[in-house]
C-alpha positions in Angstrom: 0.0 0.0 0.2 1.6 3.6 -0.8 0.6 4.9 2.9 1.5 8.8 2.0 -1.4 8.3 -0.7 -3.6 6.8 1.3 -3.3 9.4 4.3 -3.4 12.4 1.6 -6.6 10.6 0.1 -7.9 10.0 3.9 -7.3 13.5 4.8 -9.7 15.0 2.2 -12.7 12.7 3.1 -15.5 14.9 5.5 -15.5 13.3 8.9 -15.9 14.9 11.8 -17.3 13.7 14.9 -21.5 11.9 14.1 -20.9 13.4 10.4 -18.6 10.2 9.6 -20.8 9.4 6.3 -18.2 10.4 3.3 -15.2 9.0 5.0 -16.9 5.7 6.4 -18.2 4.5 2.5 -14.3 5.9 1.3 -13.0 3.7 3.9 -15.7 0.6 3.4 -14.4 0.5 -0.2 -10.1 0.5 0.8 -11.4 -3.0 2.8 -13.5 -4.5 0.4 -10.9 -6.0 -1.7 -8.9 -7.1 1.5 -11.7 -9.3 3.5 -15.0 -11.4 3.1 -17.5 -8.7 3.9 -17.9 -5.3 4.7 -20.5 -3.6 6.9 -21.2 0.5 7.7 -23.9 0.5 10.9 -26.2 2.7 11.6 -23.5 5.0 13.5 -21.2 5.2 10.1 -19.0 2.2 12.3 -17.3 0.4 9.2 -17.1 -3.4 10.4 -14.8 -5.5 7.3 -15.0 -9.2 8.5 -12.1 -11.3 7.3 -13.0 -15.1 8.0 -10.6 -17.4 9.2 -10.0 -21.1 8.6 -10.1 -22.6 11.5 -9.5 -26.2 13.2 -12.0 -29.3 12.9 -12.7 -28.4 16.7 -13.4 -25.0 16.2 -15.5 -25.9 13.2 -17.5 -28.4 15.7 -18.4 -26.4 18.3 -18.2 -23.2 16.2 -15.5 -21.6 18.3 -13.3 -20.1 16.4 -11.9 -17.1 18.0 -13.3 -13.7 16.8 -10.8 -10.6 16.8 -11.7 -7.0 17.0 -8.9 -4.6 15.4 -10.0 -0.9 16.0 -9.1 2.6 14.8 -11.4 5.5 15.0 -12.2 7.4 11.6 -13.8 10.8 12.9 -12.0 14.0 13.2 -11.6 17.0 15.4 -13.6 19.5 14.3 -15.6 23.4 15.2 -18.8 24.3 15.0 -21.0 27.7 14.4 -22.3 28.8 17.4 -23.6 31.8 17.4 -23.5 34.8 14.0 -22.5 38.3 14.9 -24.2 41.3 13.6 -21.4 42.1 11.9 -21.5 39.0 9.8 -18.4 36.8 11.9 -18.6 33.6 13.2 -18.6 32.5 17.0 -17.3 28.8 17.8 -18.2 25.9 19.7 -16.3 22.9 19.3 -16.5 19.2 18.2 -14.0 17.1 20.3 -10.8 18.3 21.6 -9.9 22.1 19.3 -7.2 23.6 21.6 -7.8 26.9 21.0 -4.4 28.1 20.7 -3.8 26.7 17.0 -7.0 28.4 15.8 -4.9 32.0 15.0 -4.4 32.8 12.0 -5.9 29.3 10.9 -7.7 29.1 7.5 -10.9 27.0 8.0 -14.1 25.8 6.1 -17.7 26.5 7.2 -20.0 24.1 6.0 -22.8 25.8 5.2 -26.3 24.4 5.7 -28.8 27.3 4.5 -29.3 28.6 1.0 -27.6 26.4 -1.8 -25.5 23.9 1.6 -22.2 25.2 0.8 -18.6 24.8 1.5 -17.0 28.5 2.2 -13.8 29.1 2.8 -13.2 31.5 6.2 -10.1 32.7 8.5 -10.0 32.5 12.4 -9.2 36.3 13.6 -8.0 37.4 17.3 -7.5 41.1 18.0 -3.9 42.2 16.5 -1.1 42.5 19.8 -1.5 46.5 18.6 -4.9 46.7 19.9 -4.8 44.4 22.7 -3.9 45.5 26.4 -1.0 44.7 27.8 -2.1 42.6 30.2 -4.4 40.2 27.5 -1.1 39.9 25.2 0.6 37.6 28.0 -2.2 35.2 27.9 -3.3 33.0 25.2 -6.1 33.6 23.2 -9.8 31.4 24.7 -11.9 30.2 22.1 -14.3 32.7 23.2 -11.9 35.3 22.0 -12.0 34.1 18.3 -14.0 34.4 15.3 -14.1 33.1 11.9 -14.0 36.0 8.9 -15.9 34.5 5.8 -15.8 38.1 4.3 -19.5 39.0 3.8 -21.6 41.0 5.5 -24.3 39.6 8.2 -27.2 39.3 6.0 -25.5 36.7 3.1 -24.1 35.1 6.2 -27.1 34.7 7.8 -28.5 32.8 4.3 -25.7 30.6 4.0 -25.1 29.3 7.4 -26.5 28.0 10.1 -26.2 27.7 14.0 -24.6 24.0 14.6 -23.1 24.1 11.3 -19.7 22.2 10.7 -16.8 23.9 10.7 -13.1 22.1 9.8 -9.9 23.0 10.1 -7.5 23.1 6.7 -4.6 21.4 6.7 -3.1 18.8 3.4 -1.1 16.1 4.3 2.6 16.7 2.9 5.3 14.0 2.6 8.5 14.9 4.7 12.1 13.8 4.2 12.7 10.0 5.7 9.9 8.8 5.6 8.3 11.2 7.6 4.9 13.1 6.9 2.4 15.5 7.9 -1.0 17.1 8.8 -4.3 16.7 10.3 -6.4 13.4 10.7 -3.4 11.4 11.5 -5.6 11.0 14.6 -6.6 8.5 13.8 -7.1 7.6 10.0 -3.1 6.6 10.2 -4.2 3.9 12.5 -6.9 2.7 9.9 -4.1 2.6 7.8 -2.2 -0.2 10.1 -5.2 -2.0 9.9 -5.7 -1.7 6.2 -2.0 -3.4 5.9 -2.7 -5.7 8.6 -5.5 -7.3 6.3 -3.3 -7.1 3.3 -1.0 -9.2 4.8 -3.5 -11.6 6.4 -4.3 -12.2 3.0 -1.0 -14.5 2.7 -0.9 -16.5 5.7 -3.4 -19.3 7.3 -5.2 -17.6 10.4 -7.9 -19.6 12.9 -9.4 -16.3 14.2 -12.4 -14.2 12.5 -10.3 -10.8 12.8 -13.0 -7.8 12.5 -11.4 -4.9 11.2 -13.4 -1.9 12.7 -13.3 2.4 12.0 -15.2 3.6 14.5 -17.2 6.9 14.9 -17.6 8.9 17.5 -14.5 8.5 19.6 -13.3 12.0 19.6 -17.2 12.1 22.3 -16.2 9.3 23.9 -16.0 6.8 21.9 -19.5 6.0 21.5 -18.8 4.2 18.1 -15.9 1.5 19.5 -19.2 0.6 22.6 -21.8 -0.2 19.9 -19.6 -2.1 17.8 -18.3 -4.2 20.3 -21.5 -4.9 21.7 -22.6 -6.1 18.1 -19.0 -8.4 17.8 -18.7 -9.7 20.9 -15.1 -10.3 20.3 -12.9 -12.4 21.9 -10.4 -9.9 22.9 -9.3 -6.6 20.8 -6.5 -4.6 19.3 -7.3 -1.6 19.6 -4.5 1.1 17.5 -4.5 4.9 18.3 -2.2 7.5 17.9 -0.1 8.4 21.2 2.6 11.5 21.5 5.9 11.4 20.7 9.0 13.0 21.8 9.6 17.1 20.9 12.1 19.4 22.9 9.0 20.2 25.5 8.1 16.5 26.4 9.0 14.8 29.9 10.8 11.5 29.2 7.9 10.4 30.9 5.6 11.7 28.3 6.1 10.6 25.9 7.9 8.0 22.8 9.8 7.9 20.2 8.6 8.0 16.8 10.7 5.5 15.6 8.5 2.4 16.0 5.3 1.5 17.7 4.8 1.8 21.5 2.4 -0.9 23.2 1.0 0.5 26.8 0.6 -1.5 29.6 -2.2 -0.3 32.6 -4.5 -1.6 34.2 -7.3 -1.3 31.6 -5.0 -3.0 29.8 -4.7 -7.2 29.5 -1.2 -8.1 31.2 -0.8 -11.1 29.9 -2.1 -10.4 25.9 0.2 -7.1 26.1 3.4 -10.2 27.3 1.9 -12.0 24.0 2.4 -8.7 22.2 5.9 -7.7 22.9 6.9 -11.9 22.5 5.7 -11.5 19.0 7.6 -8.3 18.3 10.1 -10.1 19.7 10.3 -13.0 17.2 9.3 -11.2 14.4 11.8 -8.7 14.6 10.0 -5.9 15.3 11.0 -2.9 17.7 8.3 -1.9 20.4 8.7 0.9 22.6 6.7 0.7 25.7 4.2 3.3 27.1 1.7 3.6 30.6 -1.4 4.7 31.6 -2.4 5.0 35.1 -6.1 5.0 35.0 -8.3 5.1 31.5 -6.4 4.9 27.8 -8.7 7.9 26.6 -9.3 5.5 23.6 -11.3 3.6 22.5 -9.8 1.0 24.5 -11.6 2.0 27.9 -15.6 1.4 25.4 -14.0 -2.0 23.8 -13.0 -3.5 27.7 -16.0 -2.6 29.4 -18.4 -4.3 26.3 -21.0 -7.2 27.7 -19.1 -9.5 29.9 -16.0 -7.5 29.6 -13.3 -7.3 26.2 -9.4 -8.3 27.1 -7.6 -5.4 25.0 -4.1 -4.6 24.3 -3.3 -1.0 22.9 -0.7 -0.7 20.2 -0.2 3.1 19.2 1.5 5.2 16.7 3.7 8.0 18.0 2.3 11.5 16.8 4.0 14.6 16.9 1.2 17.6 17.6 -2.0 15.8 18.4 -4.7 17.5 17.2 -3.1 20.0 15.3 -2.7 20.3 10.7 0.6 19.5 11.0 0.2 16.2 13.0 3.4 14.4 12.2 4.4 10.7 12.4 6.5 8.2 10.5 5.0 6.2 7.5 7.3 3.7 8.1 6.1 3.0 11.6 2.8 2.2 10.3 3.8 -0.8 8.0 5.6 -2.3 10.9 2.7 -1.7 13.1 0.5 -3.4 10.6 3.2 -6.3 10.3 2.7 -6.7 14.3 -0.8 -6.5 13.9 -1.0 -9.5 11.2 1.2 -11.5 13.0 -0.2 -10.8 17.1 -3.7 -12.0 14.9 -2.2 -14.6 13.0 -1.2 -16.4 16.4 -3.9 -16.3 17.8 -4.8 -20.3 17.7 -6.9 -22.6 19.3 -6.4 -22.5 22.9 -4.6 -19.0 23.0 -7.0 -18.1 26.4 -5.6 -20.9 28.9 -2.9 -18.7 30.5 -4.7 -15.8 29.9 -5.2 -15.3 33.4 -2.2 -16.1 35.2 
């Protein structure tokens, strides 16, 4: 798979939390050649099933393991909260948008008024020259910012409604040494990991039924992961998300190196599955860094592991710089290695895999 081309195309697909229809349909077509069936559920979760080749015993009992791989497809966004008398727009948010990244950004307002147009805008703030000295010492809050569409109130009021989405602009660009930067790397880059794993599993014999889930509404609470895990009722899950990579200001205990996947430990992670994942990485010569989550992971793992009677989970993470910005930066080679690890780990889940799970 040409990962950079995928990242550029994924970036261009509209899909804020709760509005994943466009990106879901595009991703479904990407999975179809690699799996046996693809469905899109009422919440726009994409569920792609690659059936395994069970042993005679499993066939007799109908008990082939069910493995769920999950990465979320939704993106953070903004929302029109008010139309001011001068035509400027105040912003609410859909997911965690840091207001510090907004000044001087370009955005697209998805107007649902007359003609339902996409409107180009810029995020403005008071210039330093017009601000009091005390104000210049503080970061802008979202309430201090506005979207300028370059139009008078009457025209804006025709084209835009309260609640219309505002998406951030930021094309994906290829950098040196296999690096790439852009928006929606969180978490569509991890869907590239699943596509890579599905492609590799096509050349392997695996006993388990493997469900690749592109979940919806992760940025607003892991909603899609919760409903899809209930539907699939998996025996175990591999959750794929991004984590913070080292930058000059970072503390060593909060970030991981950019050069390899990371596997987190913590109370929401099944420790025997984590040990098995590490063993698989060693066996296949895949470098694996370690992270930690002291309570919640703030990923889809939090929702999946308490679905139904409980689902043992491991969390496999892509290191990413500048999370929740329009220049999220990662190493495309790590996507390939992460996909290779996910494929081998999945392929090696065989009959009796859970015998030592709770020791």
